[in-house]
C-alpha positions as CSV (number, residue, x, y, z in Angstrom):
1,X,0.0,0.0,0.0
2,X,2.8,2.4,0.8
3,X,4.5,1.7,-2.6
4,X,1.2,2.5,-4.3
5,X,0.9,5.8,-2.5
6,X,4.5,6.7,-3.2
7,X,4.0,5.9,-6.9
8,X,0.9,8.1,-7.0
9,X,2.7,11.0,-5.3
10,X,5.7,10.7,-7.7
11,X,3.3,10.7,-10.6
12,X,1.5,13.8,-9.3
13,X,4.8,15.6,-8.8
14,X,5.9,14.8,-12.3
15,X,2.7,16.1,-13.7
16,X,3.0,19.3,-11.7
17,X,6.6,19.7,-12.9
18,X,5.5,19.3,-16.5
19,X,2.6,21.8,-16.0
20,X,4.9,24.4,-14.5
21,X,7.6,23.8,-17.2
22,X,5.3,24.2,-20.2
23,X,2.7,26.7,-19.0
24,X,3.1,30.5,-18.6
25,X,2.5,31.9,-15.2
26,X,-0.4,34.1,-16.4
27,X,-2.1,31.2,-18.1
28,X,-1.8,29.0,-15.0
29,X,-3.2,31.6,-12.7
30,X,-6.0,32.4,-15.1
31,X,-6.9,28.8,-15.5
32,X,-7.0,28.3,-11.7
33,X,-9.3,31.3,-11.4
34,X,-11.6,30.0,-14.0
35,X,-11.7,26.4,-12.6
36,X,-12.5,27.7,-9.1
37,X,-15.7,29.5,-10.2
38,X,-18.1,26.8,-8.9
39,X,-16.5,27.0,-5.5
40,X,-17.4,30.7,-5.2
41,X,-20.9,29.5,-4.3
42,X,-19.4,28.0,-1.2
43,X,-17.9,31.3,-0.1
44,X,-14.3,30.7,-1.5
45,X,-12.7,33.9,-2.6
46,X,-11.1,32.7,-5.8
47,X,-9.6,36.1,-6.6
48,X,-7.5,36.1,-3.5
49,X,-6.4,32.5,-4.1
50,X,-5.4,33.2,-7.7
51,X,-3.5,36.4,-6.7
52,X,-1.7,34.6,-3.9
53,X,-0.6,31.9,-6.3
54,X,0.5,34.6,-8.8
55,X,2.6,36.3,-6.1
56,X,4.2,33.0,-5.0
57,X,5.1,32.2,-8.6
58,X,6.5,35.7,-9.2
59,X,8.6,35.4,-6.1
60,X,10.0,32.0,-7.1
61,X,10.6,33.1,-10.7
62,X,12.4,36.3,-9.6
63,X,14.5,34.5,-7.0
64,X,15.7,31.6,-9.0
65,X,17.3,30.9,-12.3
66,X,15.5,28.4,-14.4
67,X,15.4,24.8,-12.9
68,X,17.2,25.8,-9.7
69,X,14.5,25.0,-7.2
70,X,16.8,23.1,-4.9
71,X,18.7,26.4,-4.2
72,X,15.4,28.0,-3.3
73,X,14.6,25.3,-0.8
74,X,18.0,25.9,0.9
75,X,17.2,29.6,1.3
76,X,18.1,31.8,-1.6
77,X,18.4,35.6,-1.7
78,X,15.2,37.6,-1.0
79,X,13.4,39.9,-3.5
80,X,11.6,43.1,-3.1
81,X,7.8,43.6,-3.1
82,X,5.9,43.9,-6.3
83,X,4.2,47.2,-7.1
84,X,1.0,45.8,-8.5
85,X,-0.6,42.7,-9.8
86,X,-2.9,42.4,-12.8
87,X,-4.9,39.2,-13.3
88,X,-5.4,38.5,-17.0
89,X,-8.3,36.2,-17.7
90,X,-8.7,33.9,-20.6
91,X,-12.1,32.4,-21.5
92,X,-12.7,28.7,-21.7
93,X,-12.7,27.3,-25.2
94,X,-14.6,24.3,-26.4
95,X,-11.5,22.1,-26.2
96,X,-11.1,23.2,-22.6
97,X,-14.7,22.2,-21.8
98,X,-14.2,18.8,-23.5
99,X,-10.9,18.2,-21.5
100,X,-12.7,19.1,-18.3
101,X,-15.6,16.7,-19.0
102,X,-13.1,13.9,-19.9
103,X,-11.0,14.6,-16.7
104,X,-14.1,14.7,-14.5
105,X,-15.5,11.5,-16.0
106,X,-12.1,9.7,-15.6
107,X,-11.8,10.8,-11.9
108,X,-15.4,9.6,-11.2
109,X,-14.7,6.3,-12.9
110,X,-11.5,5.7,-10.9
111,X,-13.1,6.7,-7.6
112,X,-16.3,4.7,-8.0
113,X,-15.2,1.6,-9.9
């Protein structure tokens, strides 16, 4: 059971690394903001969450050269505060909707099989 959980965690970490490697920061934050829209009905402030993620990603991008995350974990040099943050939103396309339906269906199938 432990090996199964370790394999799932390693797979998740690889997928997150691929996502961060091949997606621009603005697109990642905009996508998160759009995907969190249903949770706004539960009282979640998706704007604050998206802006906090954007600030964290800006800090890590400004602090580190590309692919130097190990140095950041050891405690790299600090950066100054940002003057302002602008959240650029991109609307969902039909391909995005299809991908969401396929992903949700797959997750439900895995959970309830």
